[in-house]
C-alpha positions in Angstrom: 0.0 0.0 0.0 1.2 3.5 -0.7 2.5 5.5 2.2 2.8 9.1 0.9 0.1 11.3 -0.4 1.5 11.4 -3.9 1.8 7.6 -4.0 -1.8 7.3 -3.0 -2.8 9.7 -5.8 -0.7 7.8 -8.3 -2.4 4.5 -7.3 -5.8 6.0 -7.9 -4.7 7.4 -11.3 -3.3 4.0 -12.3 -6.5 2.2 -11.3 -8.6 4.7 -13.3 -6.4 4.4 -16.3 -6.3 0.7 -16.2 -10.1 0.5 -16.1 -10.3 2.9 -19.1 -7.7 1.1 -21.1 -9.3 -2.3 -20.4 -12.6 -1.0 -21.6 -11.2 0.5 -24.8 -9.2 -2.7 -25.5 -12.3 -4.8 -25.0 -14.3 -2.6 -27.3 -11.6 -2.8 -29.9 -11.5 -6.6 -29.8 -15.3 -6.8 -30.1 -15.2 -4.6 -33.2 -12.5 -6.7 -34.8 -14.5 -9.8 -34.0 -17.5 -8.3 -35.8 -15.4 -7.7 -38.9 -14.1 -11.3 -38.8 -17.7 -12.6 -38.4 -19.0 -10.6 -41.3 -16.1 -11.9 -43.5 -16.9 -15.4 -42.4 -20.5 -14.9 -43.3 -19.4 -13.5 -46.7 -21.3 -10.3 -46.1 -19.1 -7.8 -48.0 -21.3 -4.7 -47.2 -21.5 -5.4 -43.5 -17.8 -6.3 -43.4 -16.8 -2.9 -45.0 -19.1 -1.0 -42.6 -17.6 -2.8 -39.5 -14.1 -2.4 -40.9 -14.5 1.4 -41.1 -15.4 1.5 -37.4 -12.6 -1.0 -36.5 -10.1 1.1 -38.4 -11.1 4.2 -36.5 -10.9 2.4 -33.2 -7.5 0.8 -34.0 -6.0 4.2 -35.0 -7.3 5.8 -31.9 -6.0 2.9 -29.7 -2.6 3.0 -31.4 -2.3 6.8 -30.9 -3.1 6.4 -27.2 -0.7 3.6 -26.7 -3.4 1.2 -25.7 -2.0 -1.1 -28.3 1.2 -0.6 -30.3 0.9 1.4 -33.5 2.4 -1.4 -35.6 0.0 -3.9 -34.1 -2.9 -1.7 -35.1 -1.5 -1.3 -38.7 -1.0 -5.1 -38.9 -4.6 -5.8 -37.8 -6.0 -3.3 -40.3 -3.9 -4.7 -43.1 -5.0 -8.3 -42.5 -8.7 -7.4 -42.3 -8.4 -5.3 -45.4 -6.7 -8.1 -47.3 -9.5 -10.5 -46.3 -12.2 -8.1 -47.4 -10.5 -7.6 -50.7 -10.2 -11.4 -51.2 -13.9 -11.7 -50.4 -14.8 -9.1 -53.0 -12.8 -10.9 -55.7 -14.3 -14.3 -54.9 
């Protein structure tokens, strides 16, 4: 447990940030899952709509260091490639 006043404040800030980050990361994963499900169902229109939302959330998460920027770019690239393949099929 923290002993000093500043350490107590830091603990509270860390708890708040952790809760916020977990919520955002969970929301991000849910959105990515929706894209994958739309791709699996071969629903191009829904996949593109969900992909736009996922892209926005991935960019925001990367900018805020919730996930690494390169990880966000990698996920976007993979989803985009799957949607493109689905369109061509």
